[in-house]
N, C-alpha and C positions, 0 to 999 in steps of 0.2 A: 628757476621755475620752468623754463622750456624743456630742460632735460628731464624733469619729473613728468611732464605731460607726454613727452615722447616715449618715455619708459612705460607709462600707463597705456598708451596706445599700442605699443609693441606687445604688452602683456595681453591686451584684448585680442590682438591678432593670433597669438599663440593659443589662447583659450578657444576662440572661434574656430581655429583650424583643427582642433582635436577631434571633433565629431566626424567631419568628412574623412579625416585620416584613419580613424579607428573603426568607424562603422558607416561606410559610404551609402549602403543600401537603406539603412534605417534613417540616415540623414535626408536622403532623397524623399522617403515617405513622409518625414516630418515637414519638409518644405512643401510638399503637395497638400498636406493638411492645412498648413498656415496659409497657403494661397487661396484656400476655399473659405477662409474666415472673412467676415465683412470688415470694412474699413473702420467703422466706429469701434468695434471690439479691439482691433489692433491698436488704435489710438489710445484707448483706455489702458490696455496692457502696457504699451510703451510709456504712458504717463506714470503708471504704478512703478515700473522698473526705474524710471528716472528718479522718482521720489524716494524709493528704497535706496538707490545708489547714493543720492545726495545725503540722506539721513545716515547711511553707513559711513560715508566719508567724514561727516561731522563727528560721529561717535568715535571713530578711529583717531581723528585729529585731536579730540578733546583733552 
C-alpha cells in the first residue's frame, strides 16, 4: 500500500512540475490570479477537486 501512495505522490509532483517547466511566465501569471481569489472560493474549489478525485478513484477501482 505504501508503495502505491508514494508512486501517486511522485506522479503528482511530475504533473505539478510540468507547468513551471514548460511555461514559467504563464505559470507565474496564474499564481498571481490565484493569489487574488478569496479564501472561501479557494476552499470550495479545493473541496470540488477532492470530491472529483475521490469519485474518480472509486470509478477506476470499481
